[in-house]
N, C-alpha and C positions, 0 to 999 in steps of 0.2 A: 069259266063259266059252260054251264050246260048251255049256253045259248049257243055259242062259239065252238063244242067241241060237234054239236049238229049239223051247224052250216062247214065244220071242214069235213064233216066225213057225206056230208052230201055233195061236197066240190070234190071229193076223192072219188066217188061211184059215177059221178059223170065221167072223171077223169079217166073212167076203165071203158068206157062206152068204144066202140068202134071208129074206124077213120069217117066213114060214110055218113056219121052223124056229127060231124065237128060244130055244125050249126048251131044243132040243137044245144050241146055240151056249151058253146060259147053263149048263149043266149040263158042257161039254167046256171053256168058258172057267173055269169055278169049277175043276173041277179042275186044270186048269193053277197056276193061282193059288194054288190050296193046296200043290202041288208045289214052287212057287217059294219059298213062304214055309218051308216045310220045310227044304229047303235054306239058304237065310237065316238063320232061326233058330237050324240046328246049327251053322253057321261063325262068328253072333255070340255063341252061349254059349260053346264051343269059346274064342275072343278074350279073354271075359271071366273063364274062369274061369282062362285063362294069365294075364291081367294080374294079378286077383284074388291067384293063387299068388306071382307076385315080391314084390309088397307086402306083403303076409303077413310073408315070409320075409325081406324089409327091416325089417318095424316089430319083430319079437320080436327080430333080431339089435342092434338100434340101441334096445331098453328094457333088453336083458339083462346090460350089463356090470357091475351092482351085486350082482345075481343071481351071478355068477359067483363074485365075491369071497366071497360066502356060504356058496357051495361047495368054495371051497376052504381057507375056514375051518373047514368041516366043518359049518356051523349047517343046511346044506340038503344034503338026497340028490337025487342023478339024478331020481329019480322022484319025488319036487317039485318039481323042476325043470322037469320035462314036464307036470308037472299047469299049474305054473301058467302054462306056455305056452299049455295047452289052454284053460285060463280067460280070458286077455287076448284071445281070437278074437274075443268079441262087441263089445269096445269097437272097435277096428279095423275089423272090417265096419260096425258103426256110423259110423262117422268114416269111412271109406276108402270105401267103396259108389259114391257117387254119383259119384266120381272114375273109378274101376273101371272103373263102364260107360258112361260118357261116352268117356272114352278109347277101350275096346271097340269101340265104335258108329262112333265117328271113323276109327278104323284100317279098320276093315273095310269101310262104306262109301266111305272113298275111294278105295282099291283096288279095289274093284269099280267107281266112276266110271272110273278109270285104265283097268281092263280094258274099258271098254266095255260093260260088263253091264247097268249101270243105264241104257245109252242102248238097250240092247237091249230092256228093257221100256219104254220110254218110248216108241219104234218101233212095238210092238205096244197101244198105247194106255193103259198105266196112268198115273194122276196121280203125282202127286208124293206124296202121303198114300199111296195105295195103294202105290207104293216103298216108303214112311216106316213103315209100318203093321208091320213085322218087328222095327225097330229100338225100336219105341213097345211092344209087346210084350213084346221082351227088360229094357225100361228099366220096368216094370209087375212083371212077375217082379221086378227086381235089388230096386225098392223095397218089395216085399212081404216080401223073403229080409230088408232092411236095419231093416225096422218086426218083425219076430221076433227081432231082435238089441237093438234100441234098447226094445223095448217088455215082451217079455219076457225071453231070456237074459241082458240086460245085468246087472239085478239083483242076479239070482243067482249069478254069475259071477265079478263086483266081489266080492261079501262072501264068497266062498270063497278070492279071491284076497288082498283082505286078511287073512283068518286067517290062511294060510301064511304070508306074508309076516311077521306080527306072532310067531306061534313060531317061524320062525327068525331073526328079530330078537333074541327073550328067551331063547334058545339060543347067541346069538353072540358069539365071543370078542374078546380082542383083534388074533387072524388075523388078521381080516377088514380091518383098515386097511391100506392097500395107499396105495404111493407115486405123488404126483404131484399130488395135489388136496386139497383140504380136505374133512375129515370130520368131523362130531362125534361129541365122545367123553364132554360131559356138557352138558345142554341152558347153550347161550350160550359153550360152551367148543367150539372147533375146531381142528384139527391138521393140518399136512402135512409130508410128510418127503422127502429125496431120495434114499435106500434104506435097506433091512432088510438086519443082518447076516446070514450064513448061520445063527447059531443060532436067530433069528424074535425074539429079545426086546430087541435095540439097532437106536434108528432111528440115521439120521447127516442133519445140515443140517434141522434142525427148526423149523420157523413153525409159532407157535401163536397165536389171534385169543381174545381175552377180552370179551366182549362183555355181561356177566352186570351190570354197575353202569349205570345209567342215565345218568349225569353224564360218564365218562369210558370210554378203548377202548383196551384194553392188546394191544401186541404183543409177544411172546415170542419172540427167536432165541436158539438154541442148536444147538453143533457136535455134541454127540448126546446119547442121551436111552435109559434102557433100564426096561422093565415091572419093577415088585416087585408082592407081597402081602401087605399087613397087616392083619393082622385080616381077613381074607376081602373086603377090598379092594383093588381094583387102581388101583397108582401108577403116575403115566410120571415118571421121576427127571431132570432135565434140565441137565447140565454147563455147565460152562464157555461163559456165555453172557449176555446182558441181557434185560431189558424197557422198553418205550416205551408210559409213558400219556400217552394224549391226551387232552387235557379241552380248555376253552372258553378256559383261561389261559393254556395253552400244552403244551409238552412236556415229558415228564418220565425221564428215563433213569436206568436204576438196573443197576450187572453185578452178577453172581451167580457163583460158583461150582457150587452145586448147587440146584434149584431144583425142586419136587414139585406135580404134576399130580394128583388125584382123574380116573379113568378107568374112565367104567362103559357100556360097550357093552352095547346089548340093554334090553330093557324095565327100566324101575324098580322095585326091587321093592316088593309090595303091591299092582302093578297086577292085576289081574286081567281086565278087561275093556278089550278096544282102544274109544275111537272112532270112530264111524260116521261116513263122509261121506255124499255127497247121490250120487252114482253109486251108491249100495246101496238105492237108495229107488224104489220103484216108479211111475212115471209119475202113476199116480192120487194119489200122496203130494205128488210135487213141485207139483202143480198146486192143490194143497189143504192145504199144511204148517200142524203142529201149532201151536196158541199160541205156545210157546218161541218159533219161526222168526217167527213175525206179527210179534213184538214185535222182532224186530233185523231194521231196513230192509236191510242188505246182505246178510245170508244170505238174507231173503226174497228177495231179486231174483234172487240165484246157485241158489236152490230153483225159482223162476217160471222163470228162461230155460234151465235144462236140462231143466225137462218139458218146455215148447214147443220147444226144439231135437231133442228125441226123436220130436217129431212130425214136423218140418220136413223133418229129414233124409231120410225116405224118398222125402216129394213132392219133394224136390229131386234125388232121382235123376230120376223124369219129367223134371219141367219141365228140367232141365240138357240130359237128351237131346231132348227135344223140337228147345230151340235146336242143336243139332248140327247135326240133321235139315233145321232149317230152313236151316241155312247152307251146307251139301251138299249135297243133291239136287235143287233145282231149278236147280242152275249147272251147266254147262258145263265141259269140261275146256280146261285152261291154267293161268298163271299166277296170274291170279286165282281158281283153286280152288286152288290150292296155298297161297294166302294166307289164304282160307278156312279151309284145312283148319289149318292155324298158327293161325287164333282159335277155331276148335272145341276142340282139344288144351288152348289157354291158360283156356277156359270150364272144363274138364275139373278141373285145378288151379284155378282160382279157388273150386268147390265147395270146397276142404280151407282156402284161406287167406282167402278173403272173410268168411265167417261170423266170424272171431275178432275184426277191429275192431265190426262189428256187435253180438255179444254184449256186448263190452267197455262200448260205448255204453248198451246197454239196462240193464247190472245199474248202472252209474251213475245213470240215469236212466229207472225202471222203463214211463215213459209210452212210451218208445220201442220197448217190446217189439214192436207189431204190423210193424216193420219186418221181423222174423224170416222172416214170411211172405211178404214179396217177394223173397227169395232164389228159391225154385221158383217163384211166380207168375210173375215178370217175362220170365225165359228163355221159358216157357210161351208165355206171350201173343204174346213176340217170335219165337218159332220156327214156332208157329202161324199168326202173319200170313206170315211168310213162304213155308211149305207151303202154303196158301191160297189167296197171291197166284197163283204159278203155274197152281195148279188155274182158278182164277176167268179167266185168260186163255186159256187153253186151249180152254174151251166158247167163248166170244165169236170167238177164230179159226176155230174148226170150223164156228161156224154160217154165218159169214161166206161160208167157200168152199162150205159144200153150197149155200148162196141162189143163189151165183153158176151152179151145174152146173144147177140145175132151170130 
């Protein structure tokens, strides 16, 4: 980029002054470096915001199909749906920010390298660490944003989100049942059907699964079924079908002309308070659980792992960006640079996938919990060594050249 080249030339010109004007050189060179940093920070911020917008929209659309059923069934208003989307943002930022900022930094620096802008900065005497500094600043800002969401906003927003979902489920009716997949109608009993009649009350090609019996499992097949109301209770009356009872002794088939299933979509009567999950707990409570959680070892492991993950994810923003910069900045153009760019992008995606197996292992064996902190530490160390390695070689070579000229 021409702006980078001009700034690099200005810096080189300043470096050619005499020793008596070091103060002026420092002042001019510092101003040039600040201008370069401002330019790079602006581009990195725009790239991060653009990638964040795409991922947020994709995640919201991916998590919303069941909410659409509630809207179509009249159990959830459109303004409530928008409120749910607002409350789901902190959990998206909590999980996806390390991936977002890593991709943004990798793409921008790779473009600068391909356009010889990084080469211009290096020719002006800038070290790899100085060139990487804007990326690290953006990573620190992204980590702070991630910490704001994971440590502060997530418990509040998730609690509000669950309250809205609980109220919507309490108001839901049989209209929320949709064709094509299994949906629970009472605890232990789920129903799937092929299509619904125009009147909305008749279902066709029904398969029901009943797992309420500890020692057997029942599959119910019916050509059609319709909803009825009896004494304030919704019933699904099935016609022309059969049910199969699977147990340890074998399979028993029973044909029927009619068969009745109770339907209870929504919250059971008498339920005034919904259960609370650990996503709604602040990090201080997760790291210091109450007595009832401490007495339950699997639950205790889940609380502790979640508490430490809320600390690790913001650190991962910085750690993985340092790795990305270490892979890209010290290298030259060419096929190897493209390969390293692919590796940098892969490391960005790994920030969203690699923690899952480690978290699973830590939940099963709480002694492995410190492994979580290797997620940000190892990339930061590797990236830092790659950046510093280039910087240490350059002064040695410069010193040798300077000695030969005197």
